C-alpha positions as CSV (number, residue, x, y, z in Angstrom):
1,X,173.2,162.3,83.9
2,X,176.1,161.1,86.0
3,X,178.2,160.6,82.8
4,X,177.4,164.1,81.7
5,X,178.6,165.5,85.0
6,X,181.8,163.5,84.9
7,X,182.4,164.7,81.3
8,X,181.8,168.3,82.3
9,X,184.2,167.9,85.3
10,X,186.9,166.5,83.0
11,X,186.5,169.3,80.5
12,X,186.5,171.9,83.3
13,X,189.8,170.5,84.6
14,X,191.2,170.6,81.0
15,X,190.3,174.3,80.9
16,X,192.0,174.9,84.3
17,X,195.2,173.2,83.1
18,X,195.1,175.1,79.8
19,X,195.0,178.4,81.6
20,X,198.3,177.6,83.2
21,X,200.1,176.2,80.1
22,X,198.8,178.1,77.1
23,X,201.3,180.5,75.4
24,X,200.7,184.0,76.7
25,X,198.8,182.7,79.7
26,X,200.2,185.3,82.1
27,X,199.2,188.2,79.8
28,X,195.7,186.7,79.3
29,X,195.4,186.0,83.1
30,X,196.1,189.5,84.0
31,X,194.0,190.8,81.1
32,X,191.0,188.9,82.3
33,X,191.6,189.9,85.9
34,X,191.7,193.6,84.9
35,X,188.7,193.2,82.6
36,X,186.6,191.5,85.3
37,X,187.8,194.2,87.8
38,X,186.7,197.1,85.6
39,X,183.4,195.5,84.6
40,X,182.6,194.8,88.3
41,X,183.5,198.4,89.2
42,X,181.2,199.8,86.6
43,X,178.3,197.5,87.7
44,X,178.8,198.3,91.4
45,X,179.1,202.0,90.6
46,X,175.7,201.7,88.9
47,X,174.3,200.1,92.1
48,X,175.9,202.8,94.3
49,X,174.5,205.6,92.1
50,X,171.0,204.2,92.2
51,X,171.2,203.6,96.0
52,X,172.6,207.1,96.6
53,X,169.8,208.7,94.6
54,X,167.2,206.7,96.4
55,X,168.7,207.6,99.8
56,X,169.0,211.3,98.8
57,X,165.3,211.4,97.8
58,X,164.1,209.7,101.0
59,X,166.0,212.1,103.2
60,X,165.0,215.1,101.2
61,X,161.4,214.1,101.5
62,X,161.7,214.0,105.3
63,X,162.7,217.7,105.5
64,X,160.7,219.3,102.7
65,X,158.5,222.2,103.9
66,X,154.8,221.8,103.2
67,X,153.6,225.2,102.1
68,X,150.0,226.2,102.9
69,X,147.8,229.1,102.1
70,X,145.3,228.5,104.9
71,X,145.2,229.3,108.6
72,X,146.9,226.1,109.6
73,X,150.4,227.5,109.2
74,X,152.8,226.9,112.1
75,X,155.8,228.7,110.9
76,X,157.1,231.2,108.3
77,X,159.8,229.8,105.9
78,X,162.1,231.1,103.2
79,X,165.3,230.0,101.5
80,X,168.5,231.8,100.7
81,X,172.0,231.0,99.4
82,X,175.6,231.8,100.3
83,X,179.1,230.7,99.3
84,X,181.7,229.3,101.6
85,X,185.1,228.2,100.2
86,X,183.9,228.6,96.7
87,X,181.0,226.1,97.2
88,X,177.3,227.0,97.6
89,X,175.6,226.9,100.9
90,X,171.8,226.5,101.4
91,X,170.2,228.8,103.9
92,X,166.8,228.1,105.5
93,X,165.2,231.0,107.5
94,X,162.4,230.1,109.8
95,X,160.1,231.9,112.2
96,X,157.9,229.6,114.3
97,X,154.4,230.9,114.8
98,X,153.5,228.5,117.6
99,X,155.3,226.8,120.4
100,X,154.6,223.4,118.8
101,X,156.0,224.3,115.4
102,X,157.2,221.2,113.7
103,X,160.9,220.6,112.8
104,X,162.4,218.9,109.8
105,X,164.4,215.6,109.9
106,X,167.8,216.2,111.5
107,X,166.6,218.9,113.8
108,X,165.6,218.1,117.4
109,X,164.2,221.5,118.2
110,X,164.3,225.0,116.9
111,X,167.0,227.2,118.6
112,X,166.1,230.4,120.3
113,X,165.6,233.6,118.2
114,X,168.8,234.4,116.5
115,X,170.2,230.9,116.8
116,X,171.6,228.9,113.9
117,X,172.0,225.2,113.2
118,X,174.7,224.2,110.8
119,X,175.6,221.0,109.0
120,X,178.9,219.3,110.1
121,X,180.5,219.9,106.7
122,X,179.7,223.6,106.8
123,X,181.2,223.8,110.3
124,X,184.3,221.9,109.3
125,X,185.0,223.8,106.1
126,X,183.8,227.3,107.1
127,X,185.3,228.0,110.4
128,X,188.0,230.1,108.8
129,X,185.3,232.2,107.1
130,X,183.4,232.9,110.3
131,X,180.3,230.7,109.7
132,X,179.9,230.2,113.4
133,X,178.9,233.9,113.7
134,X,178.0,234.9,110.1
135,X,174.4,233.9,110.3
136,X,173.7,234.3,114.0
137,X,174.5,232.5,117.2
138,X,175.7,228.9,116.6
139,X,173.7,226.5,118.7
140,X,174.3,223.1,117.3
141,X,174.6,220.9,114.2
142,X,172.1,219.1,111.9
143,X,172.2,215.3,112.2
144,X,172.8,213.1,109.1
145,X,169.1,212.1,109.0
146,X,168.4,215.7,107.8
147,X,171.2,215.9,105.3
148,X,170.9,214.7,101.7
149,X,174.6,213.8,101.9
150,X,177.1,214.0,104.7
151,X,179.0,216.7,102.6
152,X,175.9,218.9,102.2
153,X,176.3,222.5,103.4
154,X,173.1,223.8,104.9
155,X,172.1,226.2,107.7
156,X,168.8,226.6,109.6
157,X,168.5,230.2,110.8
158,X,165.8,231.3,113.2
159,X,165.4,235.0,112.7
160,X,165.7,237.3,115.7
161,X,162.6,239.3,114.8
162,X,159.3,238.4,113.1
163,X,159.4,239.2,109.4
164,X,156.9,241.7,108.0
165,X,153.7,240.2,106.9
166,X,153.8,241.7,103.4
167,X,157.2,240.3,102.5
168,X,156.6,238.1,99.5
169,X,159.8,236.0,100.1
170,X,158.3,234.3,103.2
171,X,156.1,231.3,102.8
172,X,153.6,229.9,105.3
173,X,154.4,226.2,106.1
174,X,152.2,223.7,108.0
175,X,154.7,220.8,108.4
176,X,157.7,219.0,107.0
177,X,157.4,215.8,105.1
178,X,157.1,213.9,101.8
179,X,154.7,216.4,100.3
180,X,157.1,219.3,100.8
181,X,159.4,221.1,98.3
182,X,163.0,220.4,97.5
183,X,165.7,222.2,99.5
184,X,169.5,222.3,99.5
185,X,171.3,220.1,97.1
186,X,168.0,218.6,95.9
187,X,166.8,221.9,94.5
188,X,168.8,221.5,91.3
189,X,169.4,217.7,91.2
190,X,169.2,216.1,87.7
191,X,167.7,212.7,87.1
192,X,169.7,209.6,87.7
193,X,169.8,208.9,84.0
194,X,172.5,211.6,83.4
195,X,175.3,210.1,85.6
196,X,174.4,206.6,84.5
197,X,174.8,207.6,80.8
198,X,178.2,209.1,81.5
199,X,179.2,206.1,83.5
200,X,178.4,203.5,80.9
201,X,179.4,205.6,77.9
202,X,182.8,206.6,79.2
203,X,183.6,203.5,81.4
204,X,181.2,200.7,80.8
205,X,181.7,200.2,77.1
206,X,185.5,200.5,77.3
207,X,185.4,197.9,80.1
208,X,183.5,195.5,77.9
209,X,185.9,196.2,75.0
210,X,188.8,195.4,77.4
211,X,187.1,192.1,78.2
212,X,186.9,191.3,74.5
213,X,190.6,192.1,73.9
214,X,191.7,190.1,77.0
215,X,189.6,187.1,76.0
216,X,191.3,186.9,72.6
217,X,194.9,187.2,73.8
218,X,196.7,184.1,72.7
219,X,193.7,183.0,70.7
220,X,195.6,181.0,68.0
221,X,196.2,178.0,70.3
222,X,192.7,178.3,71.8
223,X,191.1,178.3,68.3
224,X,193.0,175.2,67.3
225,X,191.8,173.5,70.5
226,X,188.2,174.5,69.7
227,X,188.6,173.1,66.2
228,X,189.9,169.9,67.6
229,X,186.9,169.5,69.9
230,X,184.6,170.2,67.0
231,X,186.3,167.5,64.9
232,X,186.0,165.0,67.8
233,X,182.3,165.6,68.0
234,X,182.2,168.1,70.8
235,X,179.3,170.5,71.0
236,X,179.3,174.1,71.9
237,X,178.5,173.1,75.5
238,X,181.8,171.1,75.7
239,X,183.8,174.0,74.3
240,X,182.0,176.4,76.7
241,X,183.0,174.3,79.7
242,X,186.6,174.3,78.6
243,X,186.7,178.0,78.0
244,X,185.0,178.8,81.3
245,X,187.5,176.6,83.2
246,X,190.3,178.4,81.6
247,X,189.0,181.9,82.4
248,X,187.0,181.5,85.6
249,X,189.9,181.9,88.1
250,X,191.2,185.3,86.9
251,X,187.7,186.5,86.2
252,X,186.4,185.6,89.7
253,X,189.4,187.1,91.4
254,X,189.0,190.3,89.4
255,X,185.3,190.5,90.4
256,X,186.2,190.0,94.1
257,X,188.8,192.8,93.8
258,X,186.2,195.1,92.3
259,X,183.9,194.5,95.2
260,X,186.4,195.8,97.7
261,X,185.8,199.6,97.1
262,X,182.0,199.0,97.5
263,X,182.5,197.0,100.7
264,X,184.6,199.8,102.2
265,X,182.1,202.5,101.1
266,X,179.3,200.5,102.7
267,X,180.8,200.6,106.2
268,X,182.1,204.2,106.3
269,X,181.6,207.4,104.5
270,X,184.1,207.8,101.7
271,X,185.0,211.1,100.1
272,X,185.3,211.2,96.3
273,X,188.6,213.2,96.1
274,X,188.0,215.1,92.8
275,X,184.7,216.5,93.9
276,X,184.8,216.4,97.7
277,X,181.4,214.5,97.7
278,X,180.9,212.2,100.6
279,X,179.1,208.9,99.9
280,X,176.6,208.0,102.6
281,X,177.5,204.5,103.7
282,X,174.0,203.8,104.8
283,X,172.7,203.9,101.2
284,X,175.3,201.4,100.0
285,X,174.8,199.1,103.0
286,X,171.1,198.9,102.3
287,X,171.8,197.9,98.6
288,X,174.1,194.9,99.5
289,X,171.7,192.3,97.9
290,X,171.5,194.3,94.7
291,X,175.3,194.8,94.7
292,X,175.9,191.1,95.1
293,X,173.6,190.3,92.2
294,X,175.4,193.0,90.1
295,X,178.8,191.5,90.9
296,X,177.6,188.0,89.8
297,X,176.1,189.4,86.6
298,X,179.4,191.2,85.8
299,X,181.3,187.9,86.3
300,X,178.8,186.2,84.0
301,X,179.2,188.9,81.4
302,X,183.0,188.5,81.3
303,X,182.6,184.7,81.0
304,X,180.0,185.1,78.4
305,X,182.4,187.3,76.4
306,X,185.0,184.6,76.7
307,X,182.7,182.0,75.4
308,X,181.2,184.2,72.7
309,X,184.5,185.2,71.2
310,X,185.6,181.6,70.6
311,X,182.8,180.3,68.3
312,X,183.4,177.9,65.4
313,X,181.5,177.5,62.1
314,X,178.4,175.4,62.5
315,X,177.7,174.8,58.8
316,X,179.7,171.6,58.7
317,X,182.0,172.9,56.0
318,X,184.9,173.8,58.2
319,X,186.1,173.2,61.8
320,X,188.1,176.4,61.8
321,X,187.0,179.0,64.3
322,X,185.5,182.2,63.1
323,X,188.0,185.0,62.8
324,X,188.3,188.6,61.8
325,X,189.5,187.5,58.4
326,X,186.0,186.7,57.4
327,X,184.1,189.3,55.3
328,X,182.7,192.1,57.4
329,X,179.0,192.8,56.6
330,X,178.4,196.2,55.1
331,X,175.6,197.0,57.5
332,X,178.1,197.2,60.4
333,X,180.0,200.0,58.5
334,X,176.7,201.9,58.0
335,X,175.8,201.6,61.6
336,X,179.3,202.9,62.6
337,X,178.8,205.8,60.3
338,X,175.4,206.5,61.8
339,X,177.0,206.7,65.2
340,X,179.5,209.2,64.0
341,X,176.7,211.2,62.5
342,X,174.9,211.3,65.8
343,X,178.0,212.6,67.5
344,X,178.5,215.3,65.0
345,X,174.8,216.3,64.9
346,X,174.2,216.3,68.6
347,X,175.6,219.9,68.9
348,X,172.7,221.2,66.7
349,X,170.0,219.8,68.9
350,X,168.3,221.2,72.0
351,X,170.4,221.3,75.1
352,X,168.3,218.7,76.9
353,X,168.8,216.2,74.0
354,X,172.5,216.9,73.3
355,X,173.9,214.6,76.0
356,X,171.6,211.7,75.2
357,X,172.3,211.8,71.5
358,X,176.0,212.3,72.0
359,X,176.3,209.3,74.3
360,X,174.2,207.2,72.0
361,X,176.3,208.0,69.1
362,X,179.5,207.3,71.1
363,X,178.2,203.8,72.2
364,X,177.1,202.9,68.6
365,X,180.4,204.1,67.1
366,X,182.6,202.2,69.6
367,X,180.5,199.1,69.3
368,X,181.0,198.8,65.6
369,X,184.4,200.5,65.3
370,X,186.1,197.1,65.2
371,X,184.4,196.2,61.9
372,X,185.6,199.4,60.3
373,X,189.2,199.0,61.6
374,X,189.1,195.3,60.3
375,X,188.1,196.5,56.8
376,X,190.7,199.2,56.8
377,X,193.4,196.8,58.0
378,X,192.6,194.2,55.4
379,X,192.8,196.8,52.6
380,X,196.0,198.2,54.0
381,X,197.4,194.6,54.0
382,X,196.3,194.1,50.4
383,X,197.9,197.4,49.3
384,X,201.2,196.6,51.1
385,X,201.3,193.1,49.5
386,X,200.6,194.5,46.0
387,X,203.2,197.2,46.5
388,X,205.8,194.7,47.7
389,X,205.2,192.5,44.7
390,X,205.5,195.3,42.2
391,X,208.7,196.6,43.8
392,X,210.2,193.2,44.5
393,X,210.2,193.8,48.3
394,X,209.8,190.4,50.0
395,X,209.4,191.8,53.5
396,X,206.6,194.1,52.5
397,X,204.9,191.4,50.5
398,X,205.0,188.9,53.4
399,X,203.9,191.6,55.9
400,X,201.1,192.7,53.8
401,X,199.7,189.2,53.3
402,X,200.0,188.5,57.0
403,X,198.2,191.7,57.8
404,X,195.4,190.9,55.4
405,X,195.0,187.4,56.8
406,X,195.2,188.4,60.5
407,X,193.5,191.8,60.9
408,X,192.4,190.8,64.4
409,X,195.8,191.6,66.0
410,X,195.8,195.1,64.5
411,X,192.1,195.6,65.4
412,X,192.7,194.9,69.1
413,X,195.7,197.1,69.3
414,X,194.1,200.0,67.4
415,X,190.8,199.8,69.4
416,X,192.7,200.0,72.7
417,X,194.4,203.2,71.5
418,X,191.3,204.7,69.8
419,X,189.0,204.1,72.8
420,X,191.6,205.4,75.2
421,X,192.1,208.5,73.2
422,X,188.3,208.8,72.8
423,X,187.7,208.7,76.6
424,X,190.3,211.4,77.1
425,X,188.8,213.5,74.3
426,X,185.3,213.2,75.7
427,X,186.4,214.1,79.2
428,X,188.2,217.2,77.7
429,X,185.1,218.2,75.7
430,X,182.7,218.0,78.6
431,X,185.2,219.6,81.0
432,X,185.7,222.5,78.6
433,X,182.0,223.0,78.3
434,X,181.4,223.0,82.0
435,X,184.6,225.1,82.4
436,X,183.2,227.8,80.2
437,X,180.2,228.2,82.4
438,X,182.3,228.0,85.5
439,X,184.7,230.7,84.2
440,X,181.7,233.0,83.5
441,X,180.4,232.5,87.0
442,X,183.8,233.2,88.5
443,X,184.2,236.3,86.5
444,X,180.8,237.5,87.7
445,X,181.8,236.7,91.3
446,X,185.0,238.6,91.0
447,X,183.1,241.6,89.6
448,X,180.3,241.8,92.2
449,X,181.9,239.6,95.0
450,X,179.3,238.5,97.6
451,X,178.1,241.9,98.7
452,X,174.8,242.1,96.8
453,X,172.0,243.0,99.2
454,X,168.4,243.2,98.2
455,X,166.4,245.9,100.2
456,X,162.7,246.3,100.0
457,X,162.1,250.1,100.3
458,X,158.3,250.1,99.8
459,X,157.8,252.1,103.0
460,X,160.7,254.5,102.5
461,X,160.1,258.2,101.8
462,X,162.3,260.1,99.4
463,X,164.5,261.7,102.1
464,X,165.0,258.3,103.8
465,X,166.1,256.8,100.4
466,X,168.6,259.7,100.0
467,X,170.0,259.1,103.4
468,X,170.3,255.4,102.7
469,X,172.2,256.1,99.5
470,X,174.5,258.5,101.2
471,X,175.3,256.0,104.0
472,X,176.6,253.3,101.6
473,X,180.3,252.6,101.8
474,X,182.6,254.0,99.1
475,X,182.7,252.0,95.9
476,X,179.2,250.6,96.4
477,X,176.8,250.5,93.4
478,X,173.1,251.0,93.9
479,X,170.6,249.6,91.4
480,X,167.0,250.8,91.9
481,X,163.9,249.2,90.6
482,X,160.5,251.0,90.7
483,X,157.2,249.3,90.3
484,X,154.2,251.3,89.1
485,X,150.7,250.5,90.2
486,X,148.6,250.1,87.0
487,X,145.4,250.7,88.9
488,X,142.2,248.7,88.6
489,X,141.9,246.6,85.5
490,X,140.1,248.1,82.5
491,X,137.0,246.5,81.0
492,X,138.0,243.5,78.9
493,X,138.2,243.9,75.2
494,X,135.7,241.7,73.3
495,X,137.5,240.5,70.1
496,X,135.1,237.6,69.3
497,X,132.9,239.8,67.2
498,X,135.8,241.0,65.1
499,X,137.2,237.5,64.7
500,X,133.9,236.0,63.6
501,X,133.0,238.8,61.1
């Protein structure tokens, strides 16, 4: 055992020395650093997403209204919506029925009739639009315990007068807690699988591809060294120790650098600039053990890629490392084609399945795209060599044979460009899809503005309705809707006899 440990230490030091003296070591060092950084960022972003969703759900459960149809109701409750600064605002109207009416999380006590409690983000962003007086008399703010996120815009409004008993918009609530309904941002939250799909399809797979490319930088010298160790009787464990020693320093430093954003976001709320979303640092702080494990796994994944991309033949016929010049199995090409088919066919599926199928096809295509590029590169090299031989062009002949024998160089260069272009294309596709819906919503808002008011005129007489119509300001449009009472239900029609005859 002691001899094995001494041998492993010697091989590890050989790897450390090789990382400083191998041709192209600086390029590979920074490549592995960047690959480990991106893989760690994706892994920690996954942890942050899961922790954020868990925190959102726990805080939303603490403020959900528990609707009741019995006599134990303690307050009347209804929801509304508004827009401030082009972003939605959740409005919660309440009317306590008893002096001991419960309050949701984040609210110490209900304000006096006509009073309003606003979230800090709504106060900060809506002062210029008069939110302090728009809904009533501003009396305080909602604490972060009652907000799904620090950037949520929500207002609790205690109405000045008791609502009519026959108003169907009002619900009777007994308490607030985990059995209540979703409010605010949680009303239309999608499952955590959707952001994770986008994260790994658009970022995770390219990060792993970058790790593969970085691991194979300057691989000719490394392949010769692996072949030498094989010839001297070294096993895959000996080669693994050398390869890990060569790659562990840049990979470890890249992983530590990737941990910095998570560490900052766990001690203070950070705003995601493109969306304005505020990450709650409490969620990320609670997930520190999971984040540490994810960082370690990301480092092991990068080192595993380094070891896995420097294998040698084990059939005893050759000590040469495996390379892209070997024949590519046909099934890889078929799988790549299946991925393309999934991408093209996703648009004809139901909307709920489109995103899943599209992302699955993208992952499959990118995973096996290198095999297709290797086949095309070898055929291109063969064609160039044959063309150069026919035309007596020595440079074309040599270049074609070199390309046929070393397609890996072209594969790595082409994949970097193709995946980069693919990421930009996917972002453009999904942005355009969301942009179409956003443009339609903006066009509707420009047409009707925010002056739509719903009035229940069940108790109005015809003269009162005429006076109301005449009192509307110029340019107003009135849309009326009349409900007719069908009267008592008629006797049910017995169709069983006709069906059985």
